[in-house]
N, C-alpha and C positions, 0 to 999 in steps of 0.2 A: 163765832161771836165776839165782839169787841164793842164796849161801850159803858158810858154810866147808867146802870142799873138801879142807883140810888138802894142797892142792898146792904145793909149793914152786917159786917162781920166781927164780932157774932150777931145773930137774927135781933131784929129791933121787939123779939117778943110778940109780935102782931102775926108774922108770916114769914116763913124763911124764903125769900125769893131768890137767892142765889143758888139755895139747894133744889128748889123747886126746877129753876133752868137747867141745874145739871143733872137733874133726874136724881136726885137723892134728897128729897125734902126731911129735915129733921122734925118731926112734929111733938119732938119731948118736951120743948117750951114755948112752943108757939101757941098761939091763942086761938088760930083758925089753923086747921088740918088742911093735908094739901094731899091730894093722891102723886104717885109717882106715874107721870104721862110721859116719860122720855126714855125710849129703848132703843140701843144700848145707851147708857148713861155717858154724859159728858164728862171733860175733862177741863177743871178749874186752873187754868195754867198758873195764876196769879199764885196758887199755892207752892209754887216754887220759891219764890222771893219770901227772903228771910223775914222773919214776924217784925222786928223792929224796923223794918225798911217796907212793909207791906201797908201802906195808907196813899190814899191819893188826894184826900180832903182834910183839911181841918178845921174845927168848928168848935168856937170855945177854948182852944188852945188844946181841944182833943183830937189826935190823930185818929181817921175813920179812912175804911176803904169804901169806896161807892163804887169803883170802878172794876172792870173782870175782863178775861177774854178765857172764853169756851170753846173747844175744840173737840174732834172725835179723838178717839186713842190714834189712829194711825197718824194726825197731825200732830199730837202733841208729841208724840217720839222722834220728830225732826226740829224740838224748840233747842236753839243751842244756849240762848240767855233771855229772860226778861227781866223787866228792872219799871220801876217809876221811876221819872223825871223828877227833880226837885220842882216845885209849884213857883211858875212866874205869874204873879199877880196882873202884871203888864199883857197879859195874855188870856189865863183863864184861873178861876179858882180851883181848879183841880188839876194834879200833878199829870204830866202825858205818862201812858202806857206803851213802853218800848219792846220789841222783841225781834230775835236774829232765829231766822231758821235755816236748816242745812237745806241745801237744793240738790 
């Protein structure tokens, strides 16, 4: 799954959207608890992007990650590289997410 999930990392303190999607909700800081409904858990492929470059949106000069790519473990093993592009405001207010896979 690839897209703009509007899921802040770290979580926005209301609910852990990215964790829920991946099957690992972190209910320790969330106001609303979520059950683990995904089995087997998905892999958040964006976690392999170095932290300083792991953002897809800038709000009030604050870099945030709102866009993600999730997959099963088998597909994740074929990822060669994944990066966020720079934000081109003529096209979108989000950075594009690019991934290369072994075939």
